[in-house]
N, C-alpha and C positions, 0 to 999 in steps of 0.2 A: 280492504287493504290499501286502497289508493286514495281514499278520502276520509278524513277524520269525522267523528260523529257530529261535531259542532260546525263542520264545513269550513273550518278556518285553515286547514292544512291539506294540501293535495300532493301526491307523489307521482312522478313520471319515471318509469323504469326504462332504461336503455341498455342494450348490449353492445359491446365493442370488442374488437380484436386488438386494440391498441395496448401496448405495454411500455413503450419507450417513454421516458420522462418528458422529453421535449414535445413529443406528439400529444401526450395527455395535456400538457400545459396549453398547447395551442388549441386543442379541442375545448378545454374548459373555458378559455378566453372567448372562443366563438360562441359557446353556449350562453355565457353571461351577456355578451353583446346582443345576441338575438333575443334573450329574455328581456333585456332593457327596452327593446323595440316592441315586443309583443304585449308586455304586461304594463299596467299603470305604475306610477312612481311609488305608490304605497304598498306595492306587492314586493315581497322579499323572496328572491330565488337563490337557493344555495345548492351547489353541486356537491354531492356526497356519495358514499358507497365504499365498499371495501377496497376497490381498485384505486380510487382517489386517495383514500387514507394511506394505503401502502405507498403510493407515489409520493405523497407529502412526507411520509416517514423516511423514504429513501433519500429525498432531497435534503432533509434535515441531517440524516446520517452523513451524507456527502459533505455538507457544510461543516459539520463537527469533525469530520475526518481531517480536513485541512488544518483545523486548529490543533487537534490532537497530534497530527503528524509533525507540525512545527514544534509542539511541546516535547514530543519524543526525541526529535533531533537535538534540541537544545539540552535536554536532560542527559542523553547519551554523550553528547559532546562535553558536557560538564564533568561526567564521570571519567571520560578519557583524559581530560585536562588534569584532573586530580590524580589519575593513575600515572601519567607520564610527565606531568608538570610542564606541559608545552601546549600552547594554543595551536601552533602550526601542525603538530602531530594530530591533534583532534580534528582539524580541518581535513587533513589527508585521510584520516580514518573514515570520515563520512563519505568520501568519494566512492570507494568500492562498495560501501554499505548502501549508499543511496542510488548508485547507478542501476542495479538490478530492479529497484522499485520503479524508476523512470522507464526502463525498458518494458516493465510489466504494463504500465499505463499505455505505452506506445503499442504493445501487442494487443491490448484490449481495444484500442481505437482502430487498429488495422483489421482485426478479426471481427469487429462489430459486437464484442461482448459488452452488455449493458452494465452500468454502475448501479447495482442493487445493494440491499442490506448486507449480503455476504461479501460481494466483491469490494465494497467500500471499506471493509475491515482489513483487507489484505496488507496494505502498506504498513499499518501500525503493528500488525503481528509480525510481518516479515523483517522489518528493519531492526527490530530488537534482537531477532535471531541471527540476522545476517551479520551484525557487527561482532558476533562471537568469534568467527574465524579471523577477522581483522585484528582483534585484541590478542588472540593466540600468537599470530605472527609477530606483532609489534613487541610483545613481551620478550620473545626469544631474540628478536632483532636488537632490542635495547641492551640485553645482556651481552650479546656478541660484540656490539660496538664498544661497550664499556670494557671488554676484555682486550681491546686494542686492535681488533680485526678491521680490515678495510671494508668499504661499503659492499663491494662485490662478494668478499669472503663472508661477511655477516649475512648477506642475503642467502648465499648457498647453505650456510650452516642452519639458518632459521628455517628454510624449507625442508632441510633434512630432519630437523628436530620436531617441527610442528606440522609439516606437510601431511604425514600419515594420519595424524589426529584430525586435521582439517578435512581431509578426504573422507575419512570414515564417518565423521559427523555429518558432512554434507550429503553423502550417499544415504545414510540412515534417515535424515530429514526428508530428502527428496522422495525416497520410496514410501516413507510414512504418509506424506501428503498425496502421493499418487494413489494411495488407497481410496482417498476421498473422491478422486477422479473417476472411480468405477461406479460411483453412485448414479442412480437413474434420476435423481432430483437435480435438475440442471444447475441451480445456484450453488449447491454443495459441490457438484462436480467441477464447476468453474473455479470455485475457491481452491479446491485441491490441486487442480492442474496449474493454475496461475502461481500459487505459492510454491509448488514444486519447481516451476520455471525460475522463480526468484532464487531458490536455494541452489539450483544448478549454476545459474549465471553468477551468483555471489561467490561460489567456489572458484570459478574462472577468473573473476575480478581480483580475488585475493591472492591467487597464485601468479597471475601475470601482470595485472595492473599495479597492485600495491607494491611489489618489489621494485617496479620501474619508478614509481613515485618516490620511494625511499632513495633510490640511486640518484635520481636527477634533482633531488632536494637535499643535497648533502648539508647545506647550511642549517636546514631545519633539524636534521638528525643530530648534528653536532650540538644543537642547543638542548637536546633531551637531558 
């Protein structure tokens, strides 16, 4: 099992408790450096195994996440621009939609949650769902402004009309993702808890932050 029949390949098995991507990278680099010192130049040493492959997969997913997150933001912004015919409104809509995602990354760093295959997908999944409440509010806000209501009155009426639906949708989504948090499989549990956190903070951002943005950016609203 450790030496091929033609004696051309040998395998060295090592066990480790490491799981962090950065720690694994450091260990692999040290192994390669040590192998270069111990073996002749014509010897090829390759670090492999399920843990190494999983680590490389996670790193690749994390890199692709950044690309897909940027693409998602641009696509959602384009949709909001076409819906409200205003680039400024699209930028405002992405603030309460993106803020919970950034808070989620901050929570992950503060609590020590690792970036794995499951947690690296949270941002892309959550931002598409999170922008839903924002669009609900903006649609009602646009209608109220076109009726001739003031900014303050349009904000109150929009919250009255869309607030209940936003609250119900966010509670349903939060409770739904919290179910995953009961899983004994840690990556799934982390995915559920973090996504539920985003859904809850998204509701707060759209109820408190978004109306404030609309009120203090009157020029942008009048351009809708």
